[in-house]
Residue, then its C-alpha position, 0 to 999 in steps of 0.5 A: x636340661x631344657x631346650x637349648x638354642x644352637x647357633x650354626x655359622x655358615x658361608x654367607x649366602x648358604x643359609x638356605x642350604x644349612x637351614x634345609x640340613x637342620x630341618x632334615x635332622x629333625x630340628x626347628x629353626x628359630x632364626x636365620x641371619x646373614x651367615x648364621x642359623x639358630x635352631x632348637x635342640x637338646x644336648x644330643x643335638x650338640x652331638x648330632x649337628x656336629x657329626x651330621x651337618x655338612x655345610x655349617x662351620x661350627x655349632x655353638x650353644x647360645x647362652x644369651x642375647x641382649x642389647x648393650x651400647x656401653x661397656x657397663x651394660x655389656x658387663x652386667x648382662x654377661x654377669x647375669x647369664x647362667x654360666x654355672x649351668x655350663x662351666x664347672x669349677x675346674x673349667x678353662x674358659x675364655x673369650x675366643x673371639x669377639x666381632x662387632x658390626x655396626x655397633x657402638x662397642x667395637x674394640x674386640x680386645x676390650x669386649x673380650x676382657x670385659x666379658x671374661x671379667x663378668x664370667x669370672x665374677x659370676x662364677x666366683x659367686x657361684x663356687x665361692x672361690x676367688x681363684x680358678x685353676x682352669x685345668x679342666x675341659x675347655x669352654x671357648x666363648x664367642x661374642x657377636x655384636x650386630x647393631x648393638x645386639x650381643x649374641x653370646x655363645x659357647x663353641x662346642x666344635x673346636x676346630x671348624x667343621x670344614x676340617x673333616x680330617x681327610x684333606x692332608x694336602x691341598x691345592x694352591x687355591x683350595x675350596x673349603x669342604x663346607x663350601x664345596x658341600x653347600x655348592x653341590x647341594x645348590x645343584x640338582x646333582x644326585x648320586x645316580x648322575x655323572x659328576x666331573x670336576x676337570x680342575x679337581x685339585x686336591x679333590x674336595x668337590x668329588x670327595x664331598x660328593x662321594x661322601x654324600x652318595x655313600x651317606x658318610x657323615x662328615x664329622x664321624x671321624x674327628x673330635x669336638x670340644x664338647x666331648x670333654x663336657x662329660x658333666x653335661x654330655x655323657x660319653x655314651x651319647x657321642x658313641x650312640x650318635x657315631x653308631x647311628x652314623x656308621x649304620x647309615x654308611x653304604x660304600x657299596x654303591x655305584x656312582x660315576x665321579x671323575x676328577x681331572x687335573x693337568x698337574x700330576x702331583x694334584x692327582x696323587x694328592x686327590x687320590x690320597x685324600x679320597x683314600x683317607x676319606x674312605x671313598x677312593x674306590x668311588x672316584x676316578x682320578x686322571x691327569x688330563x687337560x680340560x681341553x680333552x674333556x669328553x663324555x659319551x653320556x648325556x645329562x651329566x654335571x660339571x662342578x668345578x673351581x677353575x683357576x682365578x688368576x689371582x696372581x697378576x702374571x696368571x691373568x693373561x691366560x684366563x681368556x684362553x682358558x675360559x674360552x676352552x671351558x666354553x668349547x668343551x661344555x658346548x660339546x657335552x650334550x645336555x650337560x649342566x655346568x656349575x663353576x665358582x670363580x672370581x674371574x668377572x669375565x667368565x661368561x664372556x669367554x665361556x660364550x654364554x650367559x649363566x642361567x643363574x649367578x650367585x655372588x659369595x666369598x671364598x675366604x676373603x675372595x669375592x667369587x661368583x657361582x655361575x650356573x649353566x643348567x642343562x635339560x632334565x633327563x626324562x623320567x624313568x618309566x615304571x618297570x612292570 
């Protein structure tokens, strides 16, 4: 098969981080849009991008792009796509999701049914049959309409990529694994620098950081929809990519990752999740109030997801909490602090304006990623 176009959705505002990841894997970017990056590859790229990408939500094969302002145009263009190149006669295929933004066609259910009919009609002609058993591998289709431009894609991933498989339990307001990874990548933190999360919850920030430090590919311990596409991707190709990932892992590293939470149940959950991810030996978890956070070393990082006060009764506690965060941070000499919160008065009570502030969505909640940057540590002198 010739070069294929792959589409990787991500959190809005994190396109640059995902773009860098894709480049680092060795692939060329063809288009960057809000919440999506399109890149070129081959069948092996399906395996490698699913297993290695930390910030993408899923990996899809772009089957086609076209313009449609009527349902007739949508049907004819869908029918013209080479579905037989991907879906075998026994394949189970359906339009998993359709979304429309600023387009004349906006009814998701109508878009789904018309696109499915077009696919059926195309495959009837190819396979010379009037009925499909659909008892083989799954081929979920996703349709995106933006300003009347239709993107048609096959989902190779299945369960979204933030489901790494290690997080059995979560906190009340969890941050997704992919967003946590992207936020860490937005900071200058590296494995040889101290990282503390004083509101660690189920441990996501620290586990993602530990996996980065140990070079553990996020998708190496889970399965994907495209693994069943054996008529296109041999099983051995998946095994080879997993073997590539396994050879890169180094869990013998030394790093300083610390997670604190006032809730002892969350500390137990965080430890269990870290053990499931294979990084429990790299992270120190402890029950501790944020007010007790101290550290003797310089140039460390706080990366955290403090309480938002989403419930009305909790909002009254936020001024005191964020005042405490500010006091703790001022006493940490030469540290940097990065926190994601929906609390719009965070800077006021922290007592300092952030050096940078990035607006983004955590699920459906509008949040801010406040970035308080400490000085860079002095460069290490070359050893003679």
